[in-house]
N, C-alpha and C positions, 0 to 999 in steps of 0.2 A: 416172252417167250424162254422157257427152261431150255440147257443147252443139249439136255440128254435127251429132248425130243428130233435134235437133228441128227441123232444116229443112228445107223441104218444096219448095219454087221460091221464087226471087228477089220473084216477086212478091208471093207470096200471105206470105210472111216480113215484106215493108214494110208490109202491110195490117193482117197480125194479128198478130205474136210469138209466139214458138214457148212462153209459159203460156196463151195464148188456148186458151178453146173451141174443137171442132172445128166447121169447118163445115159443115151442110146443107143443098144443094139442095134446093130445095121446089119445088111447081107449085101451093098454094093462096093466090098471091096476093102482091101486096107486102107487106112488111112494114113497117109502120106506127109500131112502136113508138120509142122513143129511148130514150137511157142516158145521162147526165149524171154524167159522176162527182166525188162530191165530194172535193176536198182540205182539209190540214189548212193550221195558219197557217204551216205553213214549205213550201207548195207540194207537198205529196205524198198521196198516197191510201191510206189507214190501210190495214193489212192489217186482215182479219175478226179475223185470232186477235190479235190486239194488238201493238204494237211491241215488235221484242225486243232485248236490250240489245245485241247485237250491229251491229244495224240500223241506217244513216244512208239519209236523206231525201236522193235526188239528183234532184235537181229538171230540169236538160240537165247533156245532155254534149256538149261538142264536141270537136271534131277535125279537122288536115289533114294529109292524108295525100299525101307524095310517093315519085316514084319517084328511081331511085339517082344519073339525069341531073339532079334537082330541080325535076323538074316534076308537077303534081299530076297526080294520077290520080282519072280520072273513071269515074262509073257504080261505084265499089269498096262491096262491101256491110261495114258496119261490126256490130257489137252490142255492148250493152250488157246484162253477165248477169251474174245473182246468184240474185236471189228473182225466178224469170221475167225474160222478155230484152223490151227493145226495139231495131228496128231499122232501121236508115239506112243513107240510101245517098250517097256523094260527089257534091258538083256539080259546074260545069264547073271550078271554082277548086282541087277536091279538099277541100272541104270538109262534113265531114257532123257536123249538129248534130241532138240525137235527144234529145225532148222525153220523159224517162225517166219524172220524176214517182211513183219507186218507191221505198219504204224498202229497201234492197238489205243483206244483207251478202255477204260474201264478191266483193263486186262487180268486175269489169272488162271493159274494154273488148277487144273480138276485130276483128279487122280483116283479112277473108276475101282471103287471095291466091289460094285456088281453085287451086293449085299453079302457076300462073301466075308468083305473087307468092309470098314466102313467110310463109306465116299463121302470126300470133302472137298472146298476150293478154296486156293491162298490167291489173296491177290500181289499182283506184283508192284502194287504201291509207287508207282513212276518209274522206275527200273528201269532199264534201257540197255540196248548195247545185244551182248552176250553175257546172260545176266545165269548163274549161278545159285540155286537155292538150296542146295547141300544135301544132305542128309534128313527124309522126312519118314514118321511113323505111322503106320497104317494099321488099328483096331484089328483084329479078328472077332467078328459076329460069334453070336452063339447058334449050334448047328439047327435047332429045333424053333421054327414060323409059327405064326397065326396067321391063318387065313385072313382076310381084310374084305368081309361084305361090301358089296358093289350096292346093293340093292335098296340104300338108304332107311335103312332100321337103325331103331335106338337099341347099341349095345355098350357093352364093354372088352375090350382087347387089352389080354395079358402076358407081357413077356417078364424074366424074372420078377423084378420088384415095380413094373412099369406099368402102370393101368392109364389107357387112351377110353375116355369116355364119349361116345357115337351118338351125334344125335340124331331124331330120327329126319328124313330128308336130306342128309349128307350124301354130297356127290363126291367120288373118292377118284382121282384121275392118277391110275399108275403109267409110269412110262413103259410100257411093253416092250416098246421098238431096242429101250436100253435095257430090260431085266425080259428077257422074254421068255425063260421058265419059271413055271408056275413057284416055284420054290422061292425065286428070287423074289416074288412079288409079296413075298410073305411080311409081316408084322417082327420084327427083333429090336430091342432093347437093350444096350452095354453099358454098364455104369465106366466111365471112365475117369480115374485120378486125374482131379484138377492138374497136379504136379506133372502129366506126362498128357496135357491139353494139347492138341493141332498147335499151327502157327498163328491159325485166322483167328485164336481165343487172343485180346489182349490180354493181359497180368495183371494193368490199372483198372479192367474192368471190375475183382474182385467176386470173382465169383466160388461159390461154396459147392457147387453139385454142376455135372457136366455130364450126359450120357448122349449117348450116338444112340440115331434111327435108323433103319430100313423099311420098307424099300425107298432110296435117297433120291428127295426131289417131289415125292407123292403129293398132289394137293387132297386138301380136306375140304373143302366150302359149303357151310362155313367155317370150320373150324372145329376142332374137339376139347375136349377137358384135358386136362395130365394130373396124375398122382405121381408123385415120387416118392421115396421112404427121405426121412428125417434122416440123411447122414451125417451132417455139421452140425446136429445135436443142438438146432438154433428151438428160442424158446416160443411153448405153446401159443399161439397169434399173432408171431415175426409177420412183418407181411413183406413181401419177396417180389422179385421180378423175373420173369423167365425171357430169354434170350435164343432167336433162333438163328442159324445164317439162312441167307434169303440165296436163290437159285434161280432167280429168273430176271435176265437183261433187260427187262423191262421196270424194275423193282418192284415188284406185284407187292412183295412181302419184305418190305425195306431193301434199303440200298445191293446189288448185285455183292454175292461175297462175301456181304460182310454178317456181323455177329450183332443182331439186333434187339430190342426191347422190344417185344410183340405182344405181352400178355404180363397181367398181377396174379399173385396171390397170398395165402398166408400158410404158416405149418397152421394144421389141424389144434386142435383144444388138448387131445391127448400128447401131444408133442410128436405123434412117431411116422405123421407125412407132412409134406408140401402138395396143396394143389390151389392150380388155378381159380381164381373168384368167378362164381356164377356172370355169367355173361360174357368172362375172359375165355379167349381160344386160343387154341396153337392152328395156322394153316395147314403148313404142311410136315412132311417129316425129312427131318433133314439130321441138326445135335442143338441140345436142349442145353440150356446152360441156368443156372438162379443162382440170384445173388440177392442179399439183403436188401430191402428198400432202401435209397439212401433219404 
């Protein structure tokens, strides 16, 4: 399940979180009941079914979010998700400090760019207690976007120097609860300098090109072909691999929040572009990385 599908409205999220019981409106009078959570010696609430070996106690999670100009991004939604979700919002200094107090596996922080900025996940990778992830940058996406057809027709979409090839019968699923505005549902692509890659991109992977896509976490079943410029000036015919950040808790498109190889391709015969091979497709819009095939 995509984390984004759990969003209802920013206000509701900030109050209850994605794992909370649905709110029921009643005219039976004010609710005078109170609930006081019980925390263990580590400061987290123990799960009803006990602590699993893969879970760690995340007491608090702090991050500072900056724009490309180095200025703080204010009122940006952040989530700490894994086993349930905790929501936060950045303050005037761009800081979000979430009281998580939960045992979590697959724990990750998400910065919600909502198509104005490029959303992404950052795994906590076993970090526990009071976690401070420091400062993270969020790229500003292009102003103009391209409408993604949802009727299954074969077509191509172009944003900047990136082209998507949509096959006939493609099923497109955009999270319209998270991205409710029509403009936020449009395809946008931005080239990101490899030396400014977000922290989820392992430098040892050897990426030669990196792109941010929106609308984030859009599912494309059974997938689309991708063509990008050969900005790394690789030799014609060079074999490459395409990496995508998975956004599904059930690891539908590779491990959740990880950057995983999902397709292969080659540099074109004239050396100008890099494209996925025939039958090789990208199944969702998140982040795309390209590296030379080992």
